[in-house]
N, C-alpha and C positions, 0 to 999 in steps of 0.2 A: 393546399394550394388555393382552395376556394376562400379560405380565411384571409390569405395574403392579398388576393384580388379584391376582396371586400374592403379591406383596410386602405388599399391603394386607391380604390374608387372614391372612398370617403375623403381621402386627402386631396385628390384632384378636384372634388366638388368644393372643398374649402378654399382651394387656391382660386378657382373660378369666382366664388363669392367675393373673395378678398379683392380681386381685380375689378369686379363689377362695383363694389363699394367705393373703390378709389375713383372710378369713372363718375359715379353718382355724386361723390363729394365735390369733384371738380366742376361738374355741371351746376350743382347747387351754388357754388361760390361765384360762378359766372352770372347766374341769375340774380342772386341777392347781393352779391358784392359789386357788380358793375351796372347791370341793366336796371335793377330797381333803384339802387342808390349810386348813380353814376359818379357822384363827387367822391366816393370812397376810392375810386381809381384815378380820378382826374386830378385831384389836388396833390401837391408835392413841391419839391425843389425844382427849379428850372433846369438843374443839372441832371434831370432824369433822361439818361441817353437813349431810352427806348421810345421816348415820346416826341423827339424832334423830327423834322421833316426832311432831313438830309437823306442821301441815298446810300449812306454807309450800312454795312451789315452789322447793326448793333444788337440784334437778337440772337446771335449765334452763342452756342454753348461749347464751342470748340475753337481750336486755333490759338493765336497769340492774343493776349489781353493786357491792357494797360489801365492804370488808375491815375487820375489827375490829383496832384498834391497842391497844397496852398502855395501862393506866390510869396516870395520873400524879397528882401532888399528893396522894398518899394520906395521910390523917390518921386520927385516932381515929374521926371520924364523917363524913368526907367523902372524895371522890375525883373526879377529872376523867376521864370516859370519852371515848375518842377513836376516830375512824373515818376511812376514806378511800374516796372513790368511785373504783372501778377501771374502771367503764365506765358510760356514760350522760351525759345532760346535762339540766339544769334539773329535777332530781328532788328529791323530799322524802325526808328521812332522819330516823331516830329511833333510840333505844336501848331495849333491855329489859334489866333487871337483877333477879336473884333470889338469895337466900341459901340456898334449899332445893332448887331445881331446877337441876341442872347443865347442862341444855340448855333455857334459857328460850326460849319461842316468841314470835316477832315479832308474832303475832296476839293475844297476851294484852294487852289494854288496861290491866289492873290494874297491870302492871309497866312500862308504856310511858312514856318520857320523850322528848318531841318536841324537835327541834332546828330553830330558826327559820332561814328562808332556803331558797334553791334552790341545788343544787350540781352541778358538772360534773365530768367525768372528771379525776382527778388532784388534786381539792380534798380537803383535810382538814376534818373537822368535830369538834366536841366539845360536851360538856355537863357542867357541874359538878353532882354529886349530893351532897346533904347529908342529915343525919338518919339516918346509917348506925350500926349497932351497933359498939361497940369490939371489936377482936380477933375479927372475924368474916370468914369467906371468902364472897366474892360472885362470882357468874358473870354475865357480860354479853356482849351482842353488838350490833353495828351492824345496822340494818335499812333496807330500802327496799321498795317495793311488789313488785318482781320478785325479790328476793334476800334471804337471811339471811346475814349475815357469820359468820365463825368465832367460836366462843365463847372468851373469855379469862376469867381469874379473878385476883383480888387479895385480900389479907387486910388489913383495916384495922388500924391500930397500936393497941398499948396503950402506956402511957407509957414502957415499957422496951424496946419492940421497935424494932430498927433495920432495918426491912424494905428489901431491896435494890431495891424499886420506887420508893423515895423519891427526890426530886430534891435536888440540892444548891443553894447560895444563888444560883448563876448560872443556875438552871433547866436545867442539863445533868445527865445521868444520871451517878450516882456508883456505879460497879461495882467495889468492892474484891473482892467474891466473886460467883460465879454458880453456879447448879445447872441442869442440863438433864436431864430425864427421857427415857430412850430406851426402845425396845421390850423387852418381856419375852421371854425365851427359856426353853428347857427346860421347857415347860409340859406337865404331866401331869394326871391326875385329881385329885391332891391336893398338887401342888407347882409351883413356878415359880422362875425366877431373874429378879430385878429388876435393871435396868441403868440407868446414868446417867453423866454427865460432870460433874466439878467443875472450877472455875477459881478460883484464889486469886491475886490480885495484891498485896494488902496485908494486913498483920496476922499474917503467919506461918502456919504449918501449922494445920490445924483438924480438924474431924470431919465425917463424912458418914454419912447413914443414910437409910432409906426409911420412909415412912408409907404404910399400906395398910389396906383394909377392904372391906366389901361395899357401901358407899355412898360418895359423895363426901366424907362427913364423916371418912372414913378411921378413925382411932381406935387403930390398932396400929402399933407402931414396931419396926423391926429394931435389933439392937445397933449402937452407933456404931463406926466404924473411922476411923483416922487417915489424912488426906490432906495432901499437901504443897503447896508453891507450884506455880504453873502449872496445866496441865490434867492431870487424872487420870481414868482409867476406873474406875468403881466398880460392883461387882456383889455381890448378896447373894441366896442361895437362901432361899426361905420354904417351909414345909411345913405339913401339918395342914389344908390347904384343902378345901373341899367341892367335889365334882365338879359339872361343868356349871353353874358359878356365875360371874357377872361380879364381877370384883375391880377396884378402883381403887387407884392408887398414885402417889406422887411422891417425888422425891429432895430431900433437904434437906442443905445445907452450912452450917456454922457455924464461926466463929473470932472473934478479938477485934474484927474489923470489924463483925460482925453475923451475921444469918441470911439465907440465900438459899433460896427455894423454887422447885422446878421445876414445870412444868405437870402437872396431873393426867392420867394416862393409864389405859388400861383393858385388860384381857385376860379371857378366859373359860377356865376349866379344862375339860379334855376327857376323853376316854376312852382316850388312847394315851400312850405314854412317849416322851420326847425326849431328846436329848443336846445339850450346850451347850458352845461354845467361844468365847472372846472374845480380842480383840486389837486394838490401834489405835495411831495416833500422830497428830501434828498433820495429816499429809497422808495418813493411811491406812497400814495395814500388813497383813501376812498374819495369818490367824487362828491362834490358839494351840492348845493341847491341847484335846481333846474327851473328855468322859466320856459313857458310854452306859449306860442302864439297861435291864435285861431285864424285859420286861412279863409274863413267864409266871409271875406270882404268887410269884416267888422274891425280888424286890426286889434282885437282884444288880446291882452297879455295875461297869462295865468301863471302865477308863481307857486311852485310846489316843491316837495322834496324829490330827490332822484328817484326815477322808476327802476333804473338798473345801477346797482353799485358796482364800481370797478376799481381795481387796484393793481398796480404793477410794481414789483420789487425786484431788485437785482441782488445777487449773492455777494457782490463787491461794491464798496463805496468809492474806492480809488483804484484806478487801473493803469497798467503798463501796456506797451505795445506787445502783442502776442498773447495777452490774457484771454482766457475763455470765460465769457460772462453768461450767466444763466438768469434769464428774466422769468419770473413766475407771475402769471396773471390769474387773479381771482375775480369772480363775478358772482352776483347774486340778484335775483329778481325780487325787489322790495316793493313793488308796485301794488301788491295785493290782487293782481289780475294776471292772466296769461299775456305774455309779450310775443308779438309775431314779427317775422322777418328781422331777426337780430343779426347784426354784422359787427364783429369786433376786428380792428386793425391794429397791429403792432408795427409801427414804423421805426425802422432802425436808423441810426445816424449814418451818414455817408462814410464815416471813418470806421465802421464795423462791417464785417462780412457775415452773411447768414450761414449757419452750420446745420441746424436741426430744429424741428418743432414737433411737439407731441399732438398737435391738433391743427386742422385747416391745412392750408398750402401757402407756399411762398410765392410771391409775385416779383419777379426780377425787375419789371418795368417801374414799379413804385417802391421797391426795396422794402417790402412790408409782408407780414404774415396776415392772411385773411382767414377768419374763422366765422362760419355762418350757422344759424339755427332757424329752421322754419318756424319753430315755436318754442319759447322758453316758459315752462309752466310756472305757476304761482309758487313763490318761495324756492324755486329751483336755484341751485348754485353749483359751482365747479371751478376748476382750474386747469390751465395748460402751461407748458413751458416752451420758451424760445431760447435757443442757444446761438450765440454770435461770438466772433473773434475780433479783437482790436487790431486794426491795421497800422501800418507805419505812418499813414497820414494823420493819425491821432496825435502824433508827437508835436504837431504844430497847434494843437487845440488846448483849451484850458478845461472845458467841460464837454461832455457828450450827453445828449438828451435822447432817450428812447420814449416815444409817445404811444399812448393806448387810447384809441378812439372807439366809441361804441355808438351804433345807430340802430334804431328800431322804430316800428310803427307806433304812433301814440296810442295808448290803450283806450282813450275816450274820444278824442277828436278825429273824425274821419278825414283822411287826406293829409294829416300832419304827421311829422316824424320828430323823434327826440334824439339828440346826440349829446355826448359828453366826452371829455378829454381828461387824461391824466398823464403824469410823467414819472420817469425814473431818471435821475440825474447822477452822472458819474463824473468824478474829478479825475483828470489825467495827471499822473505824476510825471514831471519833466525829468529827462535825463536817464531814463531807465527803460528796460524792455524785458519781456518774459517769453521769448520766442520758443523756449522749450515746452511751453504749455500746449502747443498745438499737436496733440497726440492723436492716435486713431480714434480715441474716444471722444474727441471734440466734435464729431459728427460727420467728418468728411467720409468716413467709412459708410455712412448711410446715405441712400438716395435722398435728394431734396426736391424731387419733382414726380409728377404722376408717371411720366415716361420711365423714369428710373425704377420706380416700384413695379411697373408693368413688366420691364425687362427681367427683373428678378423673379416675378411670378412665372413668366414664360420659361425662364431657365429651370426653375424648379419643376415645372410641368414636363419639360423635355427630359430631365433626369428621371422623373417618375416613369415616363413612357419607355425609356431605355431599360430601367430596372424591371419593368413588367415583361419586356421582350426577353431579357436575360433569364428571368424566372420561368417564362414559358418554354424557352429553348431547353432549359435544364430539366423541366418536367418531361418534355418530349423524349430527351435522351434517356432519362431514367425508365420511361415506359418501354422504349425500344430494347434497352438492356434487359428489362424484365422479360419481354417477349422472347429474346434470344435464349435466356436461361431456361424458359419453359420449353422451348423447342428442343433443347438439348436433353 
């Protein structure tokens, strides 16, 4: 019996350590993921439904849930808004749409458009909206009583606009070109580097540029640069920005087939200087050269090789709705020195849902996995895996882009930080799905939060305590039976 108790005590101790480790990991991610590098949590798509200021209960992990799909049938004065129920049954749904507010509130009845009928998990719903203004950008989201869907945008046509959101005659999406806005890097008090991915299938080479501004109306454009057929990574540094100011931006691609607009994203200028390096391929590649800025009022720029090599690869090059995609992240400290306060962020596209990660933790508010290290020793290397599922909303896209961003303290210059970005690009195959792929091994079986793991640990602890009580009672009964036998 003593041996049993000893083993049980050891197991309880391991469970307690496991829970404490999860708590420490969460605290570390909060410290180095948000407080030390606030931009790692602040930047993202404007359709981040946990960051808007409405009074909807967007942070819940229970109840009915909806997702906003891209608009279709876009014309000069009308469009079809679409959504999907991702959790729940027999629920009411509606849309809100606004051309002024980039985060329309589901509680605003003045911009609400009801959808008739009750809907269950997996159901799509839509509503045609007319009376829109020509050549105007609108923001919309799907809603239900328990949840606000992500915000999406579209621009109504003018007579000469060949918007890439339009449908062809067979009601299938016609994507000759596409633009994807990705995260901003190299953010300082007055400058930043805007990043994106272009894709051209028809019409020959074209031009790419960025639109940006202090509101979602944007208003400022960067110079155009030539992009060729296929997928291309596009970056452009902008300067003369105001400090501690929110900026909005999107990428634009144009050729003889028409014009494609990426989603509007946002970043906030800060009070420190960063360094930026980029590099990617269809399945991910190592980061390229990095430039560093001295923040000691000298405006000195230092060009050097990357301090932290990063790479993100996916197990699939082309995906269908329902596919389970495994992203493998590899990293290596190539600086020759120890790197401190290292944060890596894997940002998933809106058309994919998170399932599991082997390191760090998932942040619902920025739809990203955050992995932190207090220190990454010289020549240290490693890898971790992020698993995600392709959602129905991907059927309206041509490419999906998962980005990997790394941020760390500069190993030489006090007060400076270095960041780099890399991509994994997936082509979406039209007209097909692989919904059978979503098995228990896709990751839904496993908790995706600290609270989930803590509940499992507490459940195991309760089971252990019950087992100990049963064992103790059994031992006491055996002792009493032995005493009775001796008395006889």
